[in-house]
Phi, psi and omega in degrees: 000345185271356178223083187308157176295144175099344179287154187272005182218176179217147175279140190244121166082022178088187181235162179231132178261134174236112179251140174244136186240155172289147169293131174297146182297115180299144174277161183231128173273116178271325177197164184309124180082358176237120175244128180257125182229148181288152184234042183252188181292337182286347187255357182259082186084178178285148177242126182281138179252123181279085182304134181104342182260085183294154182254354178227161181292137176079000185294127180242128183246135179286142179298157174265138170268128180241131176253127174235123183263126174260134188287158182295351179284348189249135175266129189253133178248107187300330185256011182242348189281163167219145181271128184224158183239133178279126186269113185295315185297309188274348179059046181202162184275141177216149177261012177288124179110349178260125187273113183296328185283349178265009186272128176218139185233127173254104180289339177290313178268354186052038176251126180254125181239138182203158181252137184224141178270359178221162178255167181146206181258127184247145177214166174247129185247150166235144174295142178303335178265020182296328177262005172272145007274160171274103191292319181219158170209154183204129179243122189210154174289157183197160176285139184293132175274126180241160167295154190294335183265359188291138176282147177238131176260111188277353174277348184256137186294136176287129182292324187089163179198172173234155184241130175252123183242127181235128170261129180252185184284335184251328181244130177303314183212122166252105191245137187235122182269127181242127179215120183065230175253024187233147177238155177220138171272130180252319180218145354288165187274073175290121186313311191274357180235350183303118171066013175272130183284123184220160168293154179311307177305313190296318182293316179301317179292323171297323176292324175295320177290341179267006175094007178247089179282108173246027183230062177295147174253156181303324180293344181287339190297322186291334184259346182284148177285133177288169177297140167303146176304117180092000180284136174247130174308132187098347180285111182297340183284345181288137185239356175210163179148182176207188193314163180307143178092011177270147178225150178298133182078014184278349185235190181258164178268120179239126177059039176080001188237130188286133181225166172113147176235158174267119182277144179282156175291137183308303183304325179286327183288319179292327175300314187294321181298312185303316187289324176287328177290332186287345179233016182298336178287340185232353180235143169272143179232131179225158186288156184236139179293341182276354184289333178286342193258353187262000175086182186285338186266007183227150166233135173232127178230163172254146187212150169202159182289138188282139169242028180292337179260003180234044177113348180063027174280099180286354181254014183292317177243134179284157176283152173242148175282138174235128185249130171239140183215159170287123190306315193290342186251005192277162181295318185294324176297323180292322180291324176297315187291324188285321189239005185297322188263014188282129177303148177050037173293131182289327177222112182251106182292146182287117178302147178288000000 
């Protein structure tokens, strides 16, 4: 609830509250057996001080040094994070009062240190697009990965599974094992998620909370970096880009940097997913460099018959390009409309 839907960032690894209190009024011994203590509201319990909200003009408060430990269950993106403070009045996160020059991250101890001129509720945020672009993706049948201590029933028929592997801008491979209606994380080995069976939505939300946002929304497309010109998904030399369908010049210039992706048409996208899912047990699918060049009305993937169950030689069959397009906007539909009524036509296609 502290990071409403639609925000361009999300809180990573929980929040830390920092409170400052007034020192209690000291009692005074005036003679043996006699102790003098103030009897007003200031002496009854602790009083919270809203540090940074000075009561007098020209008041200067020294910044507070905060040490915040991020748990090992969180994937941290050093160049993308921001330390923020929750503004109780505005009901939103802000970086006002956080001294940027005082921020220091130690990856070995996972300790984050920063200076603040205010007290309150602190968090570390990542932009929703921190893991974009998706540089590569692959969907393939695979032999099931089991835990080292898992028992195997040789009399039970193996159901089989598929692996979905996505390469992001920050992580080389996020590999998910899908079997039936359950999913398991194989890579990276996030301790509390590795090989844990979860429903697809539960796993994706857990990955997001761990700093691996695999739930991009359409509105994220405007902020994500596009593919570099000439970049092919899977090319290790590529240093920037974003999800399939991006094109050079597809977006606006924000803060001096070109951003934005071209989204595929929804119905076409869903159709492509259904078609791949229907044969995912026997075919490999791989991203294609051409997908970003063909616009929103077409999808291009690479496909081949899998050999994982016949010796595991992944190079037995070469990949072939597969094109899916919206019929009403296809080149063949345009040619049908243009030439269907031509006189003396050797072949007259039937209009839809």
